C-alpha positions in Angstrom: -0.1 40.4 -1.0 -3.3 38.4 -1.1 -2.9 37.7 -4.8 0.6 36.5 -4.3 -0.6 34.2 -1.4 -3.3 32.9 -3.6 -0.8 32.0 -6.4 1.4 30.2 -3.9 -1.6 28.2 -2.6 -2.7 27.4 -6.2 0.8 26.1 -7.1 0.9 24.0 -3.9 -2.5 22.4 -4.8 -1.5 21.8 -8.4 1.7 20.1 -7.4 -0.1 17.9 -4.9 -2.6 17.0 -7.6 0.2 16.0 -9.9 1.7 13.8 -7.2 -1.7 12.3 -6.6 -2.3 11.6 -10.3 1.3 10.1 -10.5 2.3 12.7 -13.1 5.1 13.3 -10.6 6.5 10.2 -9.0 8.7 9.6 -5.9 12.3 10.6 -6.5 11.5 12.7 -9.6 13.2 16.1 -9.8 10.9 19.1 -9.8 11.9 21.7 -12.4 10.3 24.9 -11.3 10.7 26.6 -14.7 8.7 23.7 -16.2 6.1 23.9 -13.5 5.7 27.7 -13.9 5.1 27.3 -17.6 2.5 24.6 -16.9 0.8 26.6 -14.3 0.9 29.9 -16.3 2.6 31.8 -13.5 6.0 33.2 -12.7 8.7 31.1 -11.1 8.5 33.0 -7.7 5.2 31.6 -6.4 6.2 28.1 -7.7 9.5 28.2 -5.8 7.7 29.5 -2.7 5.2 26.7 -3.1 8.0 24.1 -3.3 9.5 25.4 -0.1 6.1 25.2 1.6 5.7 21.6 0.4 9.1 20.8 1.7 8.0 22.1 5.1 4.9 20.0 4.9 6.9 16.9 3.9 5.7 16.3 0.3 9.0 17.2 -1.4 12.6 17.3 -0.3 15.3 19.8 -1.2 18.9 18.8 -1.7 21.4 21.7 -1.6 22.8 22.6 -5.0 20.6 20.0 -6.7 17.0 21.1 -6.3 13.6 19.7 -5.2 12.4 16.1 -5.5 9.1 14.4 -4.9 9.4 12.7 -1.5 8.5 9.0 -1.1 6.7 7.8 2.1 9.3 5.6 3.7 8.9 3.2 6.6 10.1 5.6 9.3 7.7 8.4 8.1 4.8 5.9 8.1 5.6 4.9 11.6 5.9 8.5 12.7 2.6 9.5 11.1 0.8 6.6 12.8 2.3 7.3 16.2 0.9 10.8 15.8 -2.5 9.4 14.8 -2.6 7.1 17.8 -1.7 9.9 20.2 -4.3 12.3 18.7 -7.2 10.0 18.3 -7.0 8.2 21.6 -7.2 11.7 23.2 -9.9 13.0 20.9 -12.2 10.0 21.4 -12.2 10.5 25.1 -13.2 14.2 24.7 -15.9 13.3 22.2 -17.5 10.9 24.7 -17.9 13.8 27.1 -19.1 16.3 24.5 -21.1 14.4 21.8 -24.8 15.4 21.4 -27.4 13.2 19.8 -27.0 15.3 16.6 -23.3 14.7 16.7 -23.9 11.0 16.9 -26.3 11.1 14.0 -23.7 12.7 11.8 -21.1 10.1 12.9 -23.5 7.4 12.0 -23.9 8.9 8.6 -20.1 8.9 8.0 -20.0 5.3 9.2 -22.8 4.3 6.8 -21.1 6.0 3.9 -17.9 4.1 4.6 -19.7 0.8 4.9 -21.8 1.2 1.8 -18.8 1.7 -0.5 -17.5 -1.8 -1.3 -14.8 -1.8 -4.0 -12.9 -4.9 -5.0 -9.6 -3.3 -4.0 -8.8 -0.7 -1.4 -8.7 2.6 -3.3 -8.5 6.3 -2.5 -12.2 6.8 -2.3 -12.4 4.1 0.3 -9.6 5.7 2.2 -11.3 9.1 2.0 -14.5 7.7 3.4 -12.5 5.9 6.1 -10.7 9.2 7.1 -14.0 11.1 7.0 -15.2 8.9 9.9 -12.2 9.8 12.0 -12.2 13.5 11.1 -15.9 13.6 12.1 -14.9 12.3 15.5 -12.2 15.0 15.7 -14.6 17.7 14.6 -17.0 16.8 17.4 -14.2 17.4 19.9 -14.2 21.1 19.0 -10.4 21.2 18.9 -9.7 22.8 15.5 -5.9 22.6 15.8 -5.8 18.9 16.5 -8.4 18.3 13.8 -6.2 20.1 11.2 -3.2 18.1 12.3 -5.1 14.8 12.0 -6.3 15.9 8.6 -2.7 16.6 7.5 -1.7 13.0 8.4 -4.5 11.6 6.3 -3.5 13.9 3.4 0.0 12.5 3.2 -1.3 9.0 2.7 -4.1 10.1 0.4 -1.8 11.9 -2.0 1.4 9.8 -1.8 0.4 6.2 -1.0 -0.6 3.6 -3.5 -3.7 2.1 -1.9 -4.3 -0.4 -4.7 -1.4 -2.5 -3.4 -3.0 -3.0 0.1 -4.3 -6.2 1.4 -8.1 -6.4 0.5 -8.8 -8.0 3.9 -8.6 -4.5 5.3 -11.9 -3.6 3.5 -13.9 -5.7 6.0 -11.8 -5.4 9.1 -11.9 -1.6 9.0 -15.7 -1.6 9.0 -16.0 -3.8 12.0 -13.4 -1.7 13.9 -15.3 1.5 13.1 -18.5 -0.2 14.3 -16.9 -1.0 17.7 -15.5 2.6 18.0 -19.0 4.0 17.3 -20.6 1.6 19.8 -18.1 2.6 22.5 -18.8 6.3 21.9 -22.5 5.8 22.2 -22.1 3.7 25.3 -19.8 6.3 26.8 -17.2 3.6 27.4 -14.0 5.7 27.6 -11.5 2.9 28.3 -13.1 0.7 25.6 -13.1 3.5 23.1 -9.5 4.4 23.7 -8.4 0.8 23.4 -10.4 0.2 20.3 -9.1 3.3 18.6 -5.5 2.3 19.5 -5.9 -1.2 18.0 -7.6 0.2 14.9 -4.8 2.7 14.2 -2.2 0.0 14.8 -3.9 -2.4 12.5 -4.1 0.2 9.8 -0.4 1.0 10.4 0.7 -2.6 10.1 -1.2 -3.0 6.8 0.5 0.0 5.3 3.9 -0.9 6.6 3.6 -4.4 5.0 2.6 -2.7 1.8 5.6 -0.4 1.8 7.9 -3.3 2.6 6.5 -5.3 -0.3 7.0 -2.3 -2.6 10.6 -1.9 -1.5 11.2 -5.6 -2.0 9.8 -5.5 -5.5 11.9 -2.4 -6.4 15.1 -4.0 -5.1 14.5 -7.4 -6.8 16.9 -7.6 -9.8 15.4 -8.0 -13.2 15.9 -11.3 -15.1 19.4 -11.3 -16.6 20.7 -8.4 -14.6 24.1 -8.6 -13.0 24.3 -10.8 -9.9 21.3 -13.0 -10.9 21.7 -16.4 -12.3 19.3 -17.1 -15.2 18.3 -20.7 -15.4 19.3 -22.6 -18.5 16.5 -23.4 -20.9 16.5 -26.7 -22.7 15.8 -26.2 -26.4 16.2 -29.8 -27.5 18.8 -31.3 -29.7 21.0 -28.9 -31.7 
C-alpha cells in the first residue's frame, strides 16, 4: 500500500514539474498512457495521480474526453487571493501575540533574502522568496492546517502562472510592503498589521489579474491577415 501511495505521489510531482517547465501547457490533453511510459510506471498510479491533481485544481477532467492541463483564469485568481486575504489577516494577528525574539529573527532573515534578490524581471525565484516570507509568518502562528492551505495557494501560482509577464514595478513595491508588515509585527500593531497585509495581498492580486487580462487579450487578438481583420494596403510604388 505504501509503495502504491509513493508511486501516486511521484506521478503527481512529475506532472506538476512538467506543467512548471511548460512541457505541458494550459489546455493540453494529458494522455496517461504516454505519461506512464515516460515515468516508467503502470497506468494505474498515473490515473490516480490525475484524479488527485483534478481535486487540487491543477488539471480538469471532461467526461468521455479525458484530462487537460487547467489554466488559471480570472475567477480562480480572485478566489485564491480572497482565501489569502482571509488567512493572512487572521494569521498576522495571532503571530503578534505569539512571536518570540527568535521568531522575529527568522522572519527578518526571510525578509533579507527576498530583498537581496533583485532580478530585472519578476521570476519564479522572486515569487518563491516572497512566499517564503508569508509562510514564515504562518509557521510562527503554529496553525499547521492553515499554513498548509496557504502554501497550496502559493503553489498554484508558482507552478501555473507566467511571472515573466508581470509588471516589474512589483519588484520594489512588494519589498516596501513586506517591510511595513514586519515593522507592524515588531511593534505589536494589530490593526496596522491586518490593514497592511490586506492591502499587500490586494496589490499582488491586482497585478496578477492585470497580467492575466493582458494574456487573454493577446491570445484573442487576431493574427495579421486572419478573417475579420483588415490588413492595411502597402504602397509598392508604380507598377
